[in-house]
OpenMM code with the backbone's topology and positions (N, CA, C; nanometers):
from openmm import Vec3, app, unit

residues = "MET LYS THR ALA ARG GLY PHE THR LEU ILE GLU VAL LEU VAL ALA LEU LEU VAL PHE SER ILE ILE ALA THR VAL ALA ALA GLN MET SER SER GLN TYR ILE SER THR TYR GLU ARG VAL ARG ASP LYS THR PHE ALA GLY TRP VAL ALA ASP ASN ARG ILE ASN GLU LEU ARG LEU GLN GLU SER LEU PRO PRO VAL SER VAL THR THR ASP ASP ILE GLU TYR GLY PRO PHE ARG TRP GLN VAL ARG THR SER VAL ILE ASN THR GLN ASP PRO ALA ILE ARG ARG ILE GLU VAL ALA VAL GLY LYS PHE ARG GLY ASP GLY SER GLU PRO PRO GLN LEU HIS SER LEU SER ALA PHE ILE GLY ALA ASP".split()
positions = [
    Vec3(-13.4180, 0.7698, 2.4248),
    Vec3(-13.3410, 0.6689, 2.4862),
    Vec3(-13.3076, 0.5629, 2.3811),
    Vec3(-13.1825, 0.5253, 2.3783),
    Vec3(-13.1375, 0.4252, 2.2820),
    Vec3(-13.1534, 0.2865, 2.3420),
    Vec3(-13.1963, 0.1938, 2.2558),
    Vec3(-13.2038, 0.0548, 2.3029),
    Vec3(-13.0730, -0.0151, 2.2681),
    Vec3(-13.0317, -0.1022, 2.3531),
    Vec3(-12.9061, -0.1754, 2.3303),
    Vec3(-12.9291, -0.2804, 2.2226),
    Vec3(-12.8341, -0.2858, 2.1278),
    Vec3(-12.8425, -0.3847, 2.0206),
    Vec3(-12.7256, -0.4807, 2.0352),
    Vec3(-12.7493, -0.6068, 2.0039),
    Vec3(-12.6450, -0.7078, 2.0125),
    Vec3(-12.7079, -0.8453, 2.0017),
    Vec3(-12.6261, -0.9428, 2.0230),
    Vec3(-12.6732, -1.0800, 2.0148),
    Vec3(-12.7151, -1.1278, 2.1523),
    Vec3(-12.8197, -1.2064, 2.1526),
    Vec3(-12.8599, -1.2665, 2.2790),
    Vec3(-12.7745, -1.3889, 2.3039),
    Vec3(-12.7789, -1.4377, 2.4240),
    Vec3(-12.7003, -1.5558, 2.4597),
    Vec3(-12.7421, -1.6769, 2.3761),
    Vec3(-12.8680, -1.6906, 2.3504),
    Vec3(-12.9163, -1.8050, 2.2698),
    Vec3(-12.8652, -1.7938, 2.1269),
    Vec3(-12.8641, -1.6760, 2.0694),
    Vec3(-12.8122, -1.6584, 1.9339),
    Vec3(-12.6637, -1.6921, 1.9270),
    Vec3(-12.5875, -1.6532, 2.0269),
    Vec3(-12.4454, -1.6847, 2.0313),
    Vec3(-12.4253, -1.8358, 2.0436),
    Vec3(-12.5026, -1.9018, 2.1285),
    Vec3(-12.4914, -2.0467, 2.1451),
    Vec3(-12.5284, -2.1214, 2.0173),
    Vec3(-12.6298, -2.0769, 1.9479),
    Vec3(-12.6686, -2.1403, 1.8206),
    Vec3(-12.5572, -2.1216, 1.7180),
    Vec3(-12.4989, -2.0031, 1.7118),
    Vec3(-12.3894, -1.9791, 1.6176),
    Vec3(-12.2692, -2.0680, 1.6507),
    Vec3(-12.2363, -2.0850, 1.7777),
    Vec3(-12.1269, -2.1729, 1.8186),
    Vec3(-12.1568, -2.3189, 1.7844),
    Vec3(-12.2805, -2.3594, 1.8008),
    Vec3(-12.3208, -2.4965, 1.7670),
    Vec3(-12.3049, -2.5214, 1.6166),
    Vec3(-12.3499, -2.4290, 1.5358),
    Vec3(-12.3363, -2.4423, 1.3909),
    Vec3(-12.1887, -2.4469, 1.3521),
    Vec3(-12.1088, -2.3586, 1.4084),
    Vec3(-11.9658, -2.3576, 1.3787),
    Vec3(-11.8994, -2.4891, 1.4210),
    Vec3(-11.9345, -2.5409, 1.5381),
    Vec3(-11.8723, -2.6655, 1.5850),
    Vec3(-11.9121, -2.7839, 1.4968),
    Vec3(-12.0334, -2.7873, 1.4474),
    Vec3(-12.0760, -2.8942, 1.3559),
    Vec3(-11.9976, -2.8853, 1.2258),
    Vec3(-11.9825, -2.7670, 1.1726),
    Vec3(-11.9060, -2.7485, 1.0481),
    Vec3(-11.7597, -2.7873, 1.0693),
    Vec3(-11.7016, -2.7496, 1.1823),
    Vec3(-11.5622, -2.7833, 1.2107),
    Vec3(-11.5446, -2.9344, 1.2254),
    Vec3(-11.6390, -3.0022, 1.2891),
    Vec3(-11.6317, -3.1471, 1.3058),
    Vec3(-11.6395, -3.2181, 1.1717),
    Vec3(-11.7300, -3.1762, 1.0876),
    Vec3(-11.7434, -3.2361, 0.9544),
    Vec3(-11.6169, -3.2113, 0.8720),
    Vec3(-11.5621, -3.0921, 0.8793),
    Vec3(-11.4396, -3.0615, 0.8047),
    Vec3(-11.3234, -3.1475, 0.8537),
    Vec3(-11.3124, -3.1696, 0.9840),
    Vec3(-11.2055, -3.2530, 1.0378),
    Vec3(-11.2216, -3.3983, 0.9925),
    Vec3(-11.3433, -3.4489, 0.9920),
    Vec3(-11.3676, -3.5861, 0.9449),
    Vec3(-11.3351, -3.5998, 0.7968),
    Vec3(-11.3712, -3.5020, 0.7180),
    Vec3(-11.3444, -3.5065, 0.5741),
    Vec3(-11.1934, -3.5037, 0.5480),
    Vec3(-11.1214, -3.4204, 0.6207),
    Vec3(-10.9768, -3.4147, 0.5991),
    Vec3(-10.9107, -3.5445, 0.6447),
    Vec3(-10.9593, -3.6055, 0.7502),
    Vec3(-10.9059, -3.7338, 0.7959),
    Vec3(-10.9305, -3.8429, 0.6911),
    Vec3(-11.0484, -3.8457, 0.6328),
    Vec3(-11.0781, -3.9427, 0.5271),
    Vec3(-10.9912, -3.9174, 0.4049),
    Vec3(-10.9683, -3.7920, 0.3717),
    Vec3(-10.8835, -3.7582, 0.2576),
    Vec3(-10.7417, -3.8094, 0.2803),
    Vec3(-10.6885, -3.7881, 0.4003),
    Vec3(-10.5523, -3.8332, 0.4308),
    Vec3(-10.5443, -3.9851, 0.4252),
    Vec3(-10.6426, -4.0543, 0.4804),
    Vec3(-10.6432, -4.2014, 0.4762),
    Vec3(-10.6493, -4.2522, 0.3328),
    Vec3(-10.7313, -4.1910, 0.2512),
    Vec3(-10.7427, -4.2315, 0.1111),
    Vec3(-10.6123, -4.2048, 0.0377),
    Vec3(-10.5523, -4.0906, 0.0622),
    Vec3(-10.4239, -4.0573, -0.0008),
    Vec3(-10.3180, -4.1610, 0.0346),
    Vec3(-10.3079, -4.1955, 0.1641),
    Vec3(-10.2072, -4.2927, 0.2077),
    Vec3(-10.2321, -4.4302, 0.1468),
    Vec3(-10.3576, -4.4721, 0.1388),
    Vec3(-10.3913, -4.6018, 0.0804),
    Vec3(-10.3545, -4.6061, -0.0680),
    Vec3(-10.3882, -4.5020, -0.1413),
    Vec3(-10.3556, -4.4967, -0.2846),
    Vec3(-10.2043, -4.4901, -0.3047),
    Vec3(-10.1352, -4.4113, -0.2241),
    Vec3(-9.9894, -4.4019, -0.2331),
    Vec3(-9.9246, -4.5378, -0.2104),
    Vec3(-9.9668, -4.6082, -0.1046),
    Vec3(-9.9089, -4.7386, -0.0723),
    Vec3(-9.9370, -4.8413, -0.1803),
    Vec3(-10.0580, -4.8422, -0.2333),
    Vec3(-10.0910, -4.9378, -0.3400),
    Vec3(-10.0133, -4.9062, -0.4679),
    Vec3(-9.9912, -4.7794, -0.4952),
    Vec3(-9.9127, -4.7415, -0.6128),
    Vec3(-9.7682, -4.7872, -0.5980),
    Vec3(-9.7074, -4.7595, -0.4829),
    Vec3(-9.5706, -4.8057, -0.4581),
    Vec3(-9.5625, -4.9576, -0.4670),
    Vec3(-9.6588, -5.0276, -0.4067),
    Vec3(-9.6580, -5.1740, -0.4081),
    Vec3(-9.6686, -5.2266, -0.5513),
    Vec3(-9.7481, -5.1616, -0.6338),
    Vec3(-9.7578, -5.2003, -0.7746),
    Vec3(-9.6256, -5.1829, -0.8471),
    Vec3(-9.5563, -5.0742, -0.8187),
    Vec3(-9.4258, -5.0515, -0.8816),
    Vec3(-9.3247, -5.1562, -0.8370),
    Vec3(-9.3269, -5.1908, -0.7083),
    Vec3(-9.2349, -5.2925, -0.6563),
    Vec3(-9.2608, -5.4259, -0.7253),
    Vec3(-9.3872, -5.4647, -0.7399),
    Vec3(-9.4208, -5.5910, -0.8063),
    Vec3(-9.3792, -5.5881, -0.9534),
    Vec3(-9.4070, -5.4786, -1.0228),
    Vec3(-9.3647, -5.4647, -1.1630),
    Vec3(-9.2134, -5.4777, -1.1764),
    Vec3(-9.1407, -5.4121, -1.0872),
    Vec3(-8.9949, -5.4185, -1.0923),
    Vec3(-8.9453, -5.5614, -1.0733),
    Vec3(-9.0054, -5.6339, -0.9793),
    Vec3(-8.9610, -5.7713, -0.9538),
    Vec3(-8.9840, -5.8602, -1.0767),
    Vec3(-9.0999, -5.8478, -1.1389),
    Vec3(-9.1274, -5.9289, -1.2582),
    Vec3(-9.0330, -5.8913, -1.3716),
    Vec3(-9.0060, -5.7638, -1.3883),
    Vec3(-8.9135, -5.7217, -1.4937),
    Vec3(-8.7706, -5.7691, -1.4669),
    Vec3(-8.7294, -5.7745, -1.3391),
    Vec3(-8.5977, -5.8309, -1.3062),
    Vec3(-8.5890, -5.9766, -1.3527),
    Vec3(-8.6952, -6.0508, -1.3295),
    Vec3(-8.6954, -6.1920, -1.3712),
    Vec3(-8.6977, -6.2053, -1.5233),
    Vec3(-8.7683, -6.1175, -1.5897),
    Vec3(-8.7730, -6.1217, -1.7366),
    Vec3(-8.6372, -6.0905, -1.7987),
    Vec3(-8.5581, -6.0085, -1.7326),
    Vec3(-8.4288, -5.9689, -1.7864),
    Vec3(-8.3182, -6.0720, -1.7627),
    Vec3(-8.3468, -6.1762, -1.6860),
    Vec3(-8.2456, -6.2795, -1.6638),
    Vec3(-8.2188, -6.3550, -1.7935),
    Vec3(-8.0993, -6.4101, -1.8019),
    Vec3(-8.0567, -6.4838, -1.9217),
    Vec3(-8.1368, -6.6119, -1.9415),
    Vec3(-8.1756, -6.6779, -1.8326),
    Vec3(-8.2472, -6.8051, -1.8433),
    Vec3(-8.3741, -6.8003, -1.7593),
    Vec3(-8.4572, -6.9019, -1.7761),
    Vec3(-8.5786, -6.9091, -1.6956),
    Vec3(-8.5429, -6.9197, -1.5485),
    Vec3(-8.6171, -6.8522, -1.4625),
    Vec3(-8.5888, -6.8654, -1.3190),
    Vec3(-8.6295, -7.0053, -1.2715),
    Vec3(-8.5595, -7.0587, -1.1731),
    Vec3(-8.5951, -7.1910, -1.1219),
    Vec3(-8.7258, -7.1849, -1.0426),
    Vec3(-8.7936, -7.2964, -1.0362),
    Vec3(-8.9159, -7.3054, -0.9573),
    Vec3(-8.8776, -7.2846, -0.8109),
    Vec3(-8.9410, -7.1875, -0.7474),
    Vec3(-8.9050, -7.1553, -0.6088),
    Vec3(-9.0064, -7.0581, -0.5498),
    Vec3(-8.9933, -7.0380, -0.4190),
    Vec3(-9.0673, -6.9341, -0.3477),
    Vec3(-8.9641, -6.8592, -0.2645),
    Vec3(-8.9525, -6.7288, -0.2877),
    Vec3(-8.8566, -6.6479, -0.2128),
    Vec3(-8.9264, -6.5277, -0.1514),
    Vec3(-8.8721, -6.4834, -0.0403),
    Vec3(-8.9232, -6.3632, 0.0255),
    Vec3(-8.8048, -6.2702, 0.0495),
    Vec3(-8.8174, -6.1469, 0.0008),
    Vec3(-8.7118, -6.0472, 0.0155),
    Vec3(-8.7686, -5.9234, 0.0835),
    Vec3(-8.6861, -5.8599, 0.1647),
    Vec3(-8.7202, -5.7304, 0.2230),
    Vec3(-8.6391, -5.6263, 0.1489),
    Vec3(-8.7080, -5.5251, 0.0945),
    Vec3(-8.6390, -5.4230, 0.0172),
    Vec3(-8.6801, -5.2839, 0.0640),
    Vec3(-8.5966, -5.1873, 0.0308),
    Vec3(-8.6283, -5.0457, 0.0522),
    Vec3(-8.6679, -4.9886, -0.0833),
    Vec3(-8.7833, -4.9254, -0.0884),
    Vec3(-8.8268, -4.8607, -0.2125),
    Vec3(-8.9013, -4.7353, -0.1729),
    Vec3(-8.8552, -4.6233, -0.2218),
    Vec3(-8.9120, -4.4973, -0.1760),
    Vec3(-8.8775, -4.4812, -0.0287),
    Vec3(-8.9645, -4.4200, 0.0469),
    Vec3(-8.9336, -4.4004, 0.1893),
    Vec3(-8.9764, -4.5177, 0.2784),
    Vec3(-9.0120, -4.6331, 0.2186),
    Vec3(-9.0697, -4.7430, 0.2952),
    Vec3(-8.9928, -4.8732, 0.2766),
    Vec3(-9.0159, -4.9688, 0.3677),
    Vec3(-8.9641, -5.1058, 0.3562),
    Vec3(-9.0775, -5.1952, 0.3111),
    Vec3(-9.0457, -5.2850, 0.2182),
    Vec3(-9.1459, -5.3721, 0.1582),
    Vec3(-9.1033, -5.5173, 0.1712),
    Vec3(-9.2008, -5.6051, 0.1830),
    Vec3(-9.1755, -5.7487, 0.1773),
    Vec3(-9.2278, -5.7968, 0.0423),
    Vec3(-9.1393, -5.8615, -0.0344),
    Vec3(-9.1747, -5.9088, -0.1683),
    Vec3(-9.1650, -6.0615, -0.1684),
    Vec3(-9.2789, -6.1260, -0.1887),
    Vec3(-9.2822, -6.2725, -0.1949),
    Vec3(-9.2999, -6.3116, -0.3407),
    Vec3(-9.2024, -6.3844, -0.3940),
    Vec3(-9.2030, -6.4230, -0.5354),
    Vec3(-9.2170, -6.5741, -0.5458),
    Vec3(-9.3194, -6.6179, -0.6165),
    Vec3(-9.3404, -6.7606, -0.6412),
    Vec3(-9.3200, -6.7863, -0.7898),
    Vec3(-9.2279, -6.8774, -0.8219),
    Vec3(-9.2050, -6.9192, -0.9598),
    Vec3(-9.2619, -7.0602, -0.9700),
    Vec3(-9.3593, -7.0776, -1.0603),
    Vec3(-9.4359, -7.2020, -1.0681),
    Vec3(-9.4232, -7.2612, -1.2078),
    Vec3(-9.4103, -7.3927, -1.2132),
    Vec3(-9.4092, -7.4628, -1.3422),
    Vec3(-9.5451, -7.4536, -1.4098),
    Vec3(-9.5442, -7.4603, -1.5410),
    Vec3(-9.6675, -7.4717, -1.6183),
    Vec3(-9.6609, -7.6024, -1.6968),
    Vec3(-9.7647, -7.6321, -1.7733),
    Vec3(-9.7641, -7.7547, -1.8541),
    Vec3(-9.6573, -7.7492, -1.9622),
    Vec3(-9.6237, -7.6318, -2.0069),
    Vec3(-9.5161, -7.6143, -2.1042),
    Vec3(-9.3862, -7.5913, -2.0277),
    Vec3(-9.2848, -7.6778, -2.0442),
    Vec3(-9.1609, -7.6618, -1.9670),
    Vec3(-9.0810, -7.5361, -2.0029),
    Vec3(-9.1162, -7.4680, -2.1113),
    Vec3(-9.0449, -7.3461, -2.1502),
    Vec3(-9.1120, -7.2203, -2.0969),
    Vec3(-9.2146, -7.2373, -2.0141),
    Vec3(-9.2877, -7.1225, -1.9600),
    Vec3(-9.3011, -7.1387, -1.8087),
    Vec3(-9.2816, -7.0290, -1.7365),
    Vec3(-9.3007, -7.0257, -1.5919),
    Vec3(-9.4060, -6.9205, -1.5575),
    Vec3(-9.4840, -6.9516, -1.4558),
    Vec3(-9.5794, -6.8542, -1.4016),
    Vec3(-9.5127, -6.7873, -1.2828),
    Vec3(-9.5197, -6.6554, -1.2780),
    Vec3(-9.4613, -6.5769, -1.1693),
    Vec3(-9.5747, -6.5092, -1.0924),
    Vec3(-9.5747, -6.5258, -0.9618),
    Vec3(-9.6703, -6.4567, -0.8760),
    Vec3(-9.5916, -6.3761, -0.7733),
    Vec3(-9.6188, -6.2473, -0.7687),
    Vec3(-9.5484, -6.1575, -0.6767),
    Vec3(-9.6521, -6.0948, -0.5841),
    Vec3(-9.6283, -6.1065, -0.4536),
    Vec3(-9.7142, -6.0445, -0.3524),
    Vec3(-9.6295, -5.9448, -0.2748),
    Vec3(-9.6814, -5.8240, -0.2579),
    Vec3(-9.6055, -5.7166, -0.1937),
    Vec3(-9.6823, -5.6659, -0.0715),
    Vec3(-9.6099, -5.6529, 0.0399),
    Vec3(-9.6662, -5.5962, 0.1618),
    Vec3(-9.5752, -5.4881, 0.2148),
    Vec3(-9.6324, -5.3922, 0.2838),
    Vec3(-9.5545, -5.2810, 0.3401),
    Vec3(-9.5368, -5.3037, 0.4895),
    Vec3(-9.4111, -5.2942, 0.5343),
    Vec3(-9.3836, -5.3084, 0.6766),
    Vec3(-9.4405, -5.1902, 0.7532),
    Vec3(-9.5024, -5.2217, 0.8651),
    Vec3(-9.5446, -5.1172, 0.9579),
    Vec3(-9.4366, -5.1039, 1.0624),
    Vec3(-9.4434, -5.0086, 1.1465),
    Vec3(-9.3388, -4.9869, 1.2449),
    Vec3(-9.3428, -5.0802, 1.3644),
    Vec3(-9.4433, -5.1672, 1.3747),
    Vec3(-9.4586, -5.2483, 1.4958),
    Vec3(-9.3901, -5.3847, 1.4885),
    Vec3(-9.3207, -5.4155, 1.3799),
    Vec3(-9.2484, -5.5421, 1.3685),
    Vec3(-9.3347, -5.6610, 1.3319),
    Vec3(-9.4629, -5.6396, 1.3072),
    Vec3(-9.5515, -5.7500, 1.2710),
    Vec3(-9.5370, -5.7835, 1.1217),
    Vec3(-9.5959, -5.8952, 1.0835),
    Vec3(-9.5943, -5.9375, 0.9435),
    Vec3(-9.6706, -5.8342, 0.8597),
    Vec3(-9.6105, -5.7874, 0.7494),
    Vec3(-9.6795, -5.6832, 0.6707),
    Vec3(-9.8001, -5.7401, 0.5961),
    Vec3(-9.9109, -5.6679, 0.5950),
    Vec3(-10.0269, -5.7141, 0.5184),
    Vec3(-10.0019, -5.6970, 0.3684),
    Vec3(-10.0572, -5.7878, 0.2908),
    Vec3(-10.0397, -5.7806, 0.1450),
    Vec3(-10.1199, -5.6637, 0.0896),
    Vec3(-10.0536, -5.5798, 0.0106),
    Vec3(-10.1186, -5.4647, -0.0507),
    Vec3(-10.1465, -5.4859, -0.1991),
    Vec3(-10.0613, -5.5653, -0.2634),
    Vec3(-10.0736, -5.5796, -0.4077),
    Vec3(-10.0188, -5.7156, -0.4488),
    Vec3(-10.0807, -5.7749, -0.5504),
    Vec3(-10.0271, -5.8978, -0.6071),
    Vec3(-10.0317, -5.8857, -0.7596),
    Vec3(-9.9369, -5.9524, -0.8227),
    Vec3(-9.9251, -5.9439, -0.9678),
    Vec3(-9.8786, -6.0791, -1.0195),
    Vec3(-9.9378, -6.1238, -1.1285),
    Vec3(-9.8988, -6.2500, -1.1915),
    Vec3(-9.8542, -6.2243, -1.3346),
    Vec3(-9.7614, -6.3058, -1.3797),
    Vec3(-9.7122, -6.2932, -1.5173),
    Vec3(-9.6578, -6.4282, -1.5616),
    Vec3(-9.6349, -6.4404, -1.6911),
    Vec3(-9.5744, -6.5591, -1.7493),
    Vec3(-9.4441, -6.5198, -1.8161),
    Vec3(-9.3419, -6.6023, -1.7971),
    Vec3(-9.2124, -6.5798, -1.8587),
    Vec3(-9.1782, -6.7017, -1.9407),
    Vec3(-9.1374, -6.6788, -2.0636),
    Vec3(-9.1014, -6.7910, -2.1507),
    Vec3(-8.9554, -6.7860, -2.1902),
    Vec3(-8.9032, -6.9029, -2.2219),
    Vec3(-8.7646, -6.9126, -2.2686),
    Vec3(-8.7578, -6.8608, -2.4116),
    Vec3(-8.6462, -6.7955, -2.4455),
    Vec3(-8.6296, -6.7418, -2.5804),
    Vec3(-8.6020, -6.8486, -2.6818),
] * unit.nanometer
topology = app.Topology()
chain = topology.addChain("A")
for resn in residues:
    res = topology.addResidue(resn, chain)
    for name in ("N", "CA", "C"):
        topology.addAtom(name, app.Element.getBySymbol(name[0]), res)
């Protein structure tokens, strides 16, 4: 007489439990990876936007006037808010530039600042 071979119900349940734990951990890891990717991507774009703004000011013929401006721009697939502060220094031939960049979210709220960059521009 042959005995029946196979898995018992408890063995099947333990295997399902192990598989579900592995699947849950894998889903959490992939979610963290996506969040990290998006954060790094946004900070990289914001850095490029700030660099571009400072270089635009450096390429002007004269020193930029002391001011604070806020511009909304499209860069890459996103909309950005660029706040540029031009500040006097003790030397009248030098200006301090501070650029703060935020990425618009889809909800219409004020974009959070992702990157800031400071530089000095001098008259030739």
